[in-house]
Structure formats: structure tokens, C-alpha cells
N, C-alpha and C positions, 0 to 999 in steps of 0.2 A: 720282329723288325722288318723281315723280308716281306711279310704279308702286308704290313702297313704301307711300305713303299709301293707295293703292287697296287693297292687301293688308291693311293695318292696319284700314281701315274695314270691309272684308269680315269679317275675323276678329272685330272688335268686335261687329258685328251678329250673327254666327253664335253667338258666345259668349253674347250676351244673349238671342237668340231661340231658340237650339237647344241651348245648353250643358247645360240640365237634361234634355234629351230622353232621354239614356241613363238617368239616375237615375229618371225618371218611368216608363219603360216599355220601354226597349230592353234593359236588363239587362246592359250590358257590364261584365265583371269581368276585371281583368288576370290573365293566366295565367302571366306571367313575373316575374322580379325587377324591381320598379318602380324600383329604384335603378340599373339598368343604364345604362351610358354608351356609346351607339352612334350612329353616323351612317349612316343608310340612304340609298343612292344610287338615285334613280329616273331612268330614261332614257326619253326620248321625242323626238318631232319638233317639239313646240311650242317657240316662242321663250321663252315663260314659262308658268307654270301656277299662277295665283293660287288656283284652286279647291282643288287638292291642298294648297297651303300653308295655306289656311284650315282644312281638315279636320285637317291635322297639328297645328295649334295646339290643337285640341280633344283630339287623341290625347295630347298632352303633358300634359294634366291628369292622366293616369294614369302616363305615363312622362316625367317632367320633364327627364331627362338624355338623351333620345333626340332626335337632330337629323335634319333632312331636307336632302338636297342634290339639287336637280333639275338634270339635265344634258341639254341639247339635243344630239342626234347628227345631224350633217349627213349627207344622203343616207341617211336612216335604214334603209330596207329593205335596202340593200346593206352597211350597216356594223353593224347590231345583232348579227349573228352573230359578227363579229370582236370586238365589245365584250364579249360574254359569255365570251370566251376570255382575258380580260385578268387573270385571277387576282384579286388584291386590289382591282384597279381596276374589276372587272366590276360592272355594275349589280345591285342586289338585287331591284328591281322594274322592269319595263319594259313599254312599250306593245306590244300585239299586236292583230291584225286578222283577221277571218274570211278575208280574201283570201289570207292566208298559208298556209292549209291546203292541203296537196297540192302545194305548190311545192317543187321540189328545193332551191332556195337557202335554204329555211327549215328544212331537216331538222335542222340542228344547233341551231336555235332551239328546236324542239319537243323535242329531246333534253334540253334544259336546264330545261324548265318543270316546276314543281311541279304535282301533281294536286290541284286545289282541291276535288275531291269526296272525297278521302281522309278518312274519319271521324276519323282521328287529329288532323286540323287543327282540328276543331270549328267549321267554317264553316257557318252557317245560311243556305243558299241558297234557302230556301222563299219569300222575299219577291220573288224575281226571276222574271220571266216565263220559264217552264221552257224554251221553245224557243230562248231566247237563250243558254242554257248550252251553248256549242259545245264539241265534243270533237275531239281530234286523232285521227289514224288508229289510235293504240293505245288509244283509249278515255278518255284523260284529259280532264277539264274543265280546259282549259289557260289560261283567262283569266276574270277577273271582269269582266263587261260594265260599262262605266262610262257611256258615252254611246251613244244609239241614233239612227238616222237614218230619215227617211221622206220622202215627197213629198206635196205638196198645193198649196194656194193661200193666200197672204196676203190677208186681207179687210179693207178699210177699213170698220170698223163704223159710223163716223159718216156715210159716204155712204149706207149702207143705211138707217140711221135717218132721215136727212134725206129720202130718197125714199120712206119708208114701205114698205120692202121687207124681207122676211125673208132671212137668209142661206140660200142654197139647200141643201137636203138630198137632193134627187133630181135626176136629169138633166132632167126636165121643168121643175122649178123653176129649174134653172140657165138653161135657155133662156128661160124667162119673165122672169127677173131681167135677163138680158142685153138682151132686147127692151125691157123697161121703161127700163133705164138708157140705152140708145141713143136712145130716143124723147125723153128729156129732155136730150140733148146730150152724153152720154159717147160719143165716137166709137169708142172701143175699150174696152168694158167689162172685157175681160181682156187682159193682156199677159204676156209671158214671154220668157226668153232663147231665141234661135233657133239657137244653136249654129253649127257649121260641119262640115266633113268629118270631123273627129275628135271632135267633142263634140256629139252629137245630144240635144236636150232638148225642143224645142217640143211641147206637149201630152202629154209623157211622163207627168205625174201623172194625166192623164185616161185614156189608152188602155192604158198598160202594166199598172197594177194590175188593170184589167178583164181584160186578156189572161191574167194569172196566175190570176185567179179561175176562168176558163173551163177551165183545164187542170189545176188542182192535184190533182184526184182522178182524173185520167185517166192511168194509167201508160203506156198505149200511146202517147198523145199525147206525153208527155215523152220516151219512148224514141225515137220517130220524130223529134222535134225535135232531140234530142241527137245523133242520127246524121245530121242534116241531110238526111233523106229529102225529095226534092223535093216530094212531095205533102203534106208536113207544113205547107207554107205555108197550107193551108186552115185550120189552127188559128189563124192570125192574123186571119182574115177579119173576125170580129165586132169585134175591137178596131180594125182599120183602118177599117171602116165607121163606127165611132163617131167616130174622128178626122175622117174625111172629112165626116161629117154636121155636126159642130160647125163646121168651117172653112167649109163651104158657106153658113153663115148670116151671115157678115160681122161677127161680134162680136169679131174679133181683127185688129188692124192689123199685118200682117207687116212693113211698112216701119218702123213704130215699134219692133217687136220687134227688128228688125235693128240698131237703134241701141244696143242693150244689148250692150256689148263683152264682158262676162263675166257669169257667173251669181252674182256676189257683190256687191261694192260698187255697180256700176251698177244692178243690180236693186233693191237696198235703197234707194238714193238716189232712183231714179226713182219707186218706190212712195211714198217720203216727200214727193214733190211734192204729194201729197194729192188728185190728180184721177184716180187709178187705182182703180176699185172692187175688182178682183181681180188678183193677180199670182202667176203660177205660180212655184213655188220648191221647194227642198229644205230639209230641216231644217238642213243645214250653213249655208245662207244665212240662215235665220231666226235662227241663233245669233248672227249679227253685227248684228241689228237694234238691240238696246238700246244698244250702244256707239256706234252711228252716228246715233242720234237727235240728239245734240249737234252732229254734223258737218253736219247738214242745215239750212240757213238756212230753207227752206220749212217744215220740221217744227217748228223752234223758233218760227217766227212763228205757225204754225197747227197745233199738235199735235192728233192724233186717236187714237182707240182703234182697235187692230187685233188680229187673232188669226189663227191658222193652222188651216186646215180641209182635210179630204179633198175632192178634186174629185169631185162626185157623177156617177157614170157609169151608174147603174141607177135603177129605181123604188124600190129599197131604200137608195140612197145610194152613197157611195164606199167606198174600201178603205184600210186602214192597212197599208202595206208596212213591216213591222216588222223592222228590220235593225240589227245591232250596228255601230256606227261605230268604236268603239275600246274596248279593255279593258286591264286590268293583268294581267300574269303575274309569277310569282315565280321567281327563279333558284334551283333546288333545290341548286345547287352552291355557293351563297354561304355564307360563314362566318357570315353574319348571318341565315340563312334563318328561324330561329325568330322573330326580331323582325319580319322582313318579313311572315311569315304572320300575326303578331299584328296588324300594321297592316291587312292585308287583312281580318282578322276584324272589326276595328273598322269598316272601310268597308262591309262587306256589309249593314249595317242599312238599312232603307228610308229612315230619316231622312237618313243620311249620303249615300247614293246620290242621293236626291232633291235634297239641297242642292247636291251637285256638279253635277248636271244643270242645276239652276236657275241656278247661278252661270255656267255656260257657255252657258246657254239652249239646251240640247239636250234630246232626248226622254229621259226616265228609263228605265232598264231594269226598274224595279220594277212590280209588279202594280198598286200604287196610283199612278195617273198624274195625280192631281188637284192636285198641288202647284202646277204652273205653268199658269195659266189660258190662256196663249197656245196650249197644245196640248190643251186640255180637250176639244175636239170629237172628237179621235181616241179618247179614253177612253170616249166615249159610243157608239161604234159597237158593234153586236152582235158577239159573239165570232167568228161565221163570216165577218165582214168584215175580219178580221185575217189578213194573209198573211205567212208567214215564208219569205223567198226561199231561205234556207240549207237549210231542210227540204224545199223543193219538189223539189230535185234537177235544176233546169234548168242546163245547162252554159253556159259563157261564149259559145260560138259562136252558138247559137240566140238567146240573150239579145241579143247584138249585132245579129243579123239582124232581130229584131223592133223593136229601138230604131231602127235605120236605116230600116226599112220605114215605121214610124210617122212619122218625121221627113220622109221623102220624100213620103208621102201628104199630110201636114199642109201641106207647102209647095207642093203641086200639081205635084210633079216626077214623080210616078208615080200611076197610078190604083190602086184597090184590086186589081183583077184582075191588073195588071202586077206589083204587089208580091208578091201571093200566088204567082204563077207563077215569080218570080225568087228565092224563098226558097232560101237556101244559097249564092247567088251574088251577093247585093247587096254592093256595095263602098262 
């Protein structure tokens, strides 16, 4: 009942606040028979999906007899291919991810996807950041990006205001802010999840985007990194020196970081205690903050303003690692493919995609990123400080080597020289 009420409230708010958006400027005009009676099946890995249900309620203003059925598929990656072969029971729309590209087990999935760039579909993709329109090996735009991911730091704005400090925008300002915070009693101005042997995270939002920025226009570097050439470890040096420099200053209490058992609930709830100026996090963690405000007794007793920012790693600031987190694809073999495409055409507007991202508290895929102020700082970065990992061409193996090297250096388990020399063999 609680979930139903939540969905109804969300729908009511969207209808009142955004229901006229199409009529005022988005220009959606139904292209199919508006009396059609159809049930669209959407498949994904979420337990529930209030955001799409709210958007579908708006869609039904145009197609009142079209219904939505959302279905969670257990062990999604291994079972979505099977679900697409179920004939009438196959999903019409389904979740897809950039990580699926190039994997053998998803060949049949990509065989089934509709090409969303086909002019015949009439989808206006111009409002989406172009590098997010990922293509399959045969050139199809295989999904509409719905949510995006990035890395940064949650900032307690009230602490910075109380201590008369500006939220840092450069690396030097970060060091100065940490020093000032430590001098007035904040023993660990920054915290973050410290991971383990299989999940390396500490200082990742600081050193990894910096690393990518150093190599993104160097084809030789990327080729040598991808082939795990031993000498390619030198390309990590600047990023590792950055991590080592920050850790050497004592602004991060590793023992307290180690108390954070996971990078989701424990990180959010520790931040909500209200005494952490900056908390390293990923967008997927930030997405859970709003719902957990009510679960934190400390936050309920003493609420504060907070926002998400790039971790500044240079004199010009930090970087926006702009990645698709999840998208929708259409099953081209569905008997209801026309209506499925029609719903995607409805969703492709900036208003609809921004509403969905805001409802889930994820980064929007749209060029206009101003809707959710919690992510506003990323939209203020200059264009050359946006990094698209998918376009960069860095393979998984060197990516993992750099992440592990950064974690080992951050934890004092390797020197920079040792990590550079061990590139390609770090376990």
C-alpha cells in the first residue's frame, strides 16, 4: 500500500507540474491510433520502477487504453536473452547497459534490438549528450539512455557555510579546505568506502578521472595500456602521485573509512551523521540519499543541505566521468513494437528524461543538466572536463590495473614506483 501511495503521489505531482510540458513546448503528437488497447511489458532488474510508472501515466493522456506491466527478471544478465525468445510473453521494452557490448552472451540480445536512430521511428535524439548514444557492433543506436553515472564527493554545505569556507573547485582549494576543517576539529575532512580485494574504491573519484584526462588524446598510450605493455605503467604515474600526495597529508582517516562496510547504505547513513564535510561516492550511491533521509535519526534531528561535486584534481578543477548507467531498448520482434517505439518517442524529450532521472536521483542523459541541483556542479564544468569512458577506448584489463594500483597506493600498500613497475601484474 505504501508503494502504491508513493506512485500515486509522484504521478499527481508530475501531472500538475509537468503535465502541460508537452502542450507548451515539447510538441508530442500521437502517431498511432489513440484508441488502441495494448499492454506493454517492460523488463528489468529493479524490484519496482515508480519513475517509469509515473511517466506512463502521462503517456496515457494520449493513449488511455494502453497499459504498462513492469516485470523484474531474476539474474537479469543471464536471463534477458531467454526472455526475448518467449514469443508473446517476451518483453516489448527492456533494460540494456554499455557493459553488454561485445560480450558473446548478449549477441542474441543485440540481434533483437530496434535501431533507435532509424529515421522512420521519428525519435528526436538531439536533446541527449551525443556521446551517450551508444552503438552496437553493427552500428545500431541500441538503447535510449535513461540514467547516467559519475563519481565525485557528497558535500555537507552547512559545514562549509558554518566554517566560512567555499566548496573547493581546484586541488589547492581542496587541500586548503581540508587543512582549515582539520584545524577546527574535523579529524577526517574526507571519508570514503575503502573496498577490499574485489572492490577497490578509495580515492577513485580523485585519481581515476585525472588519469583518464591524461591519456584521452594519446592513442599510443591507450594502445600500450590495452596491450598491458609493462612500460605503460608510466602513464599511471601522475594519477598515483596525486593519490599519494593527498593521502600523505592526513586528511582522510583510513580506520574510519574501513568501518564503511559497503558503498551504499553505510556511506549514506554515515554522511547523514552530519559531521563529515566531504564523502567520496558514486552517483548510484547518491541516488539513494533522498529516500534515506527519513531513515537517519541524526539527519531527521539535524537536517542539512548537501550536494554532489567533482573531486578537484587540478588547478582547473575536477572531471565529469560521464557514463550511461542504464537504458531502454525495444524488442524489434515484438508484435507491439509500434506502440513500444511510440512510448520511447514520448520518453525521449528532455522533460521526460529529466523527470525520470530526478525521480531516481540519477544523472540525466540530457544536455540540460540543470533540473536536479544536487548534480548542478557537474553541469558547470567546462566541456573539456567531461570524459566519456566508452569513447575513450580503454579496455577492462588496464582499467582494473589502474584502479587496483590507485587503491594500493592510497592504502600505503605500494609506493608509486612499485605500482608503476607492477603494471599488468597487479592482483
